[in-house]
TORMI-123535 format. One record per residue: residue number from 0; chain; y, z, x of N, C-alpha, C in turn. Coordinates in steps of 0.05 Angstrom, whole numbers, m for minus. Atoms other than C-alpha are relative to their C-alpha. Layout:
REM residues N
   resi   chain      n.Y      n.Z      n.X     ca.Y     ca.Z     ca.X      c.Y      c.Z      c.X
    NUM       A        Y        Z        X        Y        Z        X        Y        Z        X
...
//
This chain:
REM residues 139
   resi   chain      n.Y      n.Z      n.X     ca.Y     ca.Z     ca.X      c.Y      c.Z      c.X
      0       A      m21       m2       17        4        0       m7       27       m2       20
      1       A      m30        6      m15       70      m22       19       19       19      m12
      2       A      m26      m20       15      134       20        5       15      m19       10
      3       A      m33       19       m3      193      m13      m16       17        4       25
      4       A      m21      m20      m16      247       m8       41       32        3      m19
      5       A      m24       m4        9      305       19        5       26        3        0
      6       A      m24        5       m8      352       15       51       16      m26       m2
      7       A      m13       26        8      370      m59       36       13        5      m25
      8       A      m14        0       22      387      m39      m28       29       12       m8
      9       A      m33      m21        5      464      m16      m59       m6       21      m14
     10       A        1      m27        8      470       47      m63       22        9      m30
     11       A       m7      m12       24      491       82     m132       11       25        3
     12       A       m1      m30        0      520      145     m136       10        9      m29
     13       A        0      m21       20      518      200     m188       19       m8      m17
     14       A      m26       m4       15      589      193     m214       m6      m38      m13
     15       A        4       32        1      579      107     m209      m24        1      m33
     16       A       21        2       19      511      121     m255        9       12      m29
     17       A       m3       m3       22      539      159     m307       26      m11      m10
     18       A       m5       13       10      598      126     m316       m6      m34      m11
     19       A       12       24        7      560       75     m331      m16      m11      m20
     20       A       24      m10       33      509      104     m384       28        8      m21
     21       A      m20      m10       19      574      131     m420        5      m26      m19
     22       A       m6       20       19      577       90     m481       31       m9      m11
     23       A      m26        9       m4      645       48     m488       m1       m8      m37
     24       A       m7        3       30      685       46     m552       m1      m28       m8
     25       A        5       33       12      691      m30     m557      m21      m14       17
     26       A       13       20      m19      634      m82     m538       17      m18        5
     27       A      m10       19       m6      657     m129     m497       m8      m26      m14
     28       A        2       25        9      663     m194     m524       m6      m29       10
     29       A        9       35       m9      647     m271     m514       31       m9        2
     30       A      m16       16        8      711     m295     m505        7      m36       m2
     31       A       m1       22        7      691     m364     m520       m7       m7      m29
     32       A        5        3       33      667     m343     m587       17       23      m19
     33       A      m17      m19       13      720     m293     m605       14      m17      m18
     34       A      m22        3       22      774     m340     m640      m25       m9      m15
     35       A       15       12       13      717     m370     m670      m15       20      m25
     36       A        7      m16        3      686     m312     m697       17       18      m14
     37       A      m14       m7       20      754     m280     m719        4      m10      m22
     38       A       m6       19       10      770     m340     m753      m18       12      m29
     39       A       21        0       32      705     m333     m806        7       26       m2
     40       A       m8      m26       17      719     m262     m809       23        8      m18
     41       A      m16       m1       20      777     m266     m831       11      m12      m19
     42       A       14       11       36      758     m318     m892      m20       17       m9
     43       A       22      m14       15      709     m269     m901       15       23      m10
     44       A      m20      m23        8      758     m213     m906       10       m6      m27
     45       A      m24       10       27      810     m255     m950      m25        1      m22
     46       A       16       m2       16      743     m272     m994       m2       29      m19
     47       A        1      m29       11      723     m204    m1003       19       10      m16
     48       A      m22      m17        7      788     m180    m1021       13      m14      m24
     49       A       m5       16       26      796     m235    m1073      m22       12      m17
     50       A       24      m18       23      733     m207    m1105       12       22      m17
     51       A       m5      m32        2      753     m139    m1101       19       m1      m22
     52       A      m24       m1       26      817     m150    m1142      m12      m19      m15
     53       A        7       19       23      782     m201    m1190      m18       22      m18
     54       A       25      m25       20      727     m144    m1202       20       23      m15
     55       A      m22      m23       22      787      m96    m1207        5       m4      m22
     56       A      m11       12       24      817     m132    m1260      m21       m1      m14
     57       A       22        0       27      753     m152    m1298       m6       34       m1
     58       A        9      m29      m12      730      m79    m1277       13       14      m26
     59       A      m16       m5       10      783      m57    m1327       m1      m12      m26
     60       A        5       14       32      776      m98    m1386      m32        6       m9
     61       A       31      m15        4      691      m85    m1370       10       30      m16
     62       A       m1      m21       10      717      m13    m1389        9        9      m27
     63       A      m11       11       21      757      m33    m1443      m16       m3      m29
     64       A       30        6       21      698      m65    m1477      m18       22      m12
     65       A       13      m29      m10      650       m6    m1452        9       14      m22
     66       A      m12      m19       14      697       45    m1484       m6       m9      m35
     67       A       m7        6       31      698        3    m1552      m24        1      m14
     68       A       41        7       17      617      m10    m1558       m3       30        3
     69       A        9      m17        4      610       64    m1541        5       16      m23
     70       A      m11        1       22      652       80    m1602       m8       m8      m16
     71       A       19        5       21      618       35    m1637      m25        7       m7
     72       A       20       m8        1      556       63    m1621        7       27      m13
     73       A       m5      m25       19      584      130    m1640        5        0      m23
     74       A       m1       m2       23      601      112    m1701      m21      m11      m18
     75       A       35        8       16      533       84    m1721      m14       21        3
     76       A       14      m34       m5      505      152    m1697        6       17      m19
     77       A      m18      m12       28      556      180    m1752      m11       m6      m18
     78       A       m2       22       16      538      130    m1801      m31       11       m6
     79       A       27       m8        7      463      145    m1791       m8       18       m5
     80       A        0      m21       12      468      215    m1805        6        4      m21
     81       A       m9       m5       23      507      209    m1856      m29      m16      m24
     82       A       13       20       17      458      159    m1890      m34       13        1
     83       A       23      m12       m2      393      199    m1869       m1       23      m23
     84       A       m7      m17       13      429      258    m1907       m4       m8      m30
     85       A       m2       11       25      444      212    m1967      m39        5       m7
     86       A       34       10       13      363      196    m1970      m12       21       m1
     87       A        8      m21        4      344      264    m1959       10       20      m24
     88       A      m15      m11       17      390      284    m2016      m20       m8      m24
     89       A        1       17       18      363      223    m2057      m34        6       m7
     90       A       28       m1        0      288      242    m2044       m4       26      m23
     91       A        0      m34       15      303      315    m2067       m2       m8      m28
     92       A        1       m7       31      324      294    m2141      m16      m28        3
     93       A       25       18       11      270      235    m2141      m14       29       m9
     94       A       26      m21        5      227      296    m2138        2       20      m25
     95       A      m10      m23       20      256      340    m2184       m3      m21      m27
     96       A        0       15       25      264      275    m2235      m30       m6      m12
     97       A       36        6        9      182      262    m2229       m5       26       m8
     98       A       m1      m21       17      180      333    m2244        6        0      m25
     99       A      m15       m6       38      215      341    m2306      m17      m30      m16
    100       A       10       16       12      181      267    m2321      m26        9       m1
    101       A       29      m10       10      116      302    m2325       m6       17      m10
    102       A       m3      m22       16      138      358    m2351        9       m6      m36
    103       A        2        4       28      163      317    m2412      m18      m17       m9
    104       A       33       19       12      100      265    m2413      m18       26       m4
    105       A       14      m17       13       69      329    m2423        4       22      m20
    106       A      m12       m5       23      114      360    m2477      m10      m13      m28
    107       A        3       21       17      109      294    m2511      m35       m2      m13
    108       A       25       m3       m2       37      292    m2506      m14       22      m26
    109       A        5      m32       12       25      367    m2533       10      m20      m35
    110       A       m8       m4       30       73      345    m2602       m7      m20       m5
    111       A       22       22        7       34      279    m2607      m23       11      m14
    112       A       25      m16        7      m27      322    m2618        2       14      m20
    113       A       m4      m20       30        4      371    m2662       11      m10      m20
    114       A        0        6       20       34      321    m2704      m20      m19      m23
    115       A       22       15        8      m36      286    m2707      m20       16      m22
    116       A       26      m17       19      m74      349    m2728       22        6      m29
    117       A      m12       m8       30      m15      362    m2780        3      m21      m23
    118       A       12       17       31      m29      297    m2814      m24        5       m8
    119       A       32       m5        5     m100      307    m2811       m5       21      m12
    120       A       13      m25        8     m103      371    m2835        6       m1      m40
    121       A      m11        3       30     m104      382    m2909       18       17      m15
    122       A      m37      m15       20      m50      406    m2971      m12       33       16
    123       A       15      m29       m1      m84      482    m2953       m3        5       23
    124       A       m1       m6      m43      m85      473    m2872       24       m6        7
    125       A      m32       16       m1      m18      451    m2874       12       23       15
    126       A      m17      m24       m9        7      517    m2876      m14       20       32
    127       A        9      m15      m21      m34      544    m2825       10      m10       37
    128       A       m1       16      m16      m29      488    m2778       35       m4        6
    129       A      m46        0        0       60      497    m2781        0       19       10
    130       A       m3      m37      m12       50      577    m2768       m7       m6       24
    131       A        7        2      m23        3      557    m2712       20       m6       19
    132       A      m24       11      m28       54      508    m2675       25       19       m2
    133       A      m28       m9        1      109      542    m2697       m5       27       17
    134       A        5      m10      m14       80      601    m2662      m10      m12       40
    135       A       m1       10      m27       65      563    m2602       24      m17       14
    136       A      m38        7       m6      139      539    m2595       m1      m30       m5
    137       A        0       31       m3      124      467    m2606       14      m17      m21
    138       A      m20        7       28      159      462    m2678       18       13        3
//
């Protein structure tokens, strides 16, 4: 194995090494490409600024539209709540009416049967049938 001769290599001091390793604030740019990149960057920045201004203008219009849509949704929800309450009330009324109808039908059937008994009763039995129906509250 042969050793390398370090005497021919340039000497770097510890200070020079530290200075070389410290990160620089600005990256050195190639002077040939600087103008071309700067022109492209300026154009991109101009386009981005225009897009941002347009988006900001459109954003306020969109915000107004969004607020209008939110108000419409809130109004629809309020209407829905009112309609559900009205539907529940209507269902309750319908249940009461069904119960009344059933009661009325039963009373009607009972009266019809009572009239039929009265019509079929003989002359002497009619007084007994009438007193029986009056006692039951039909007549």
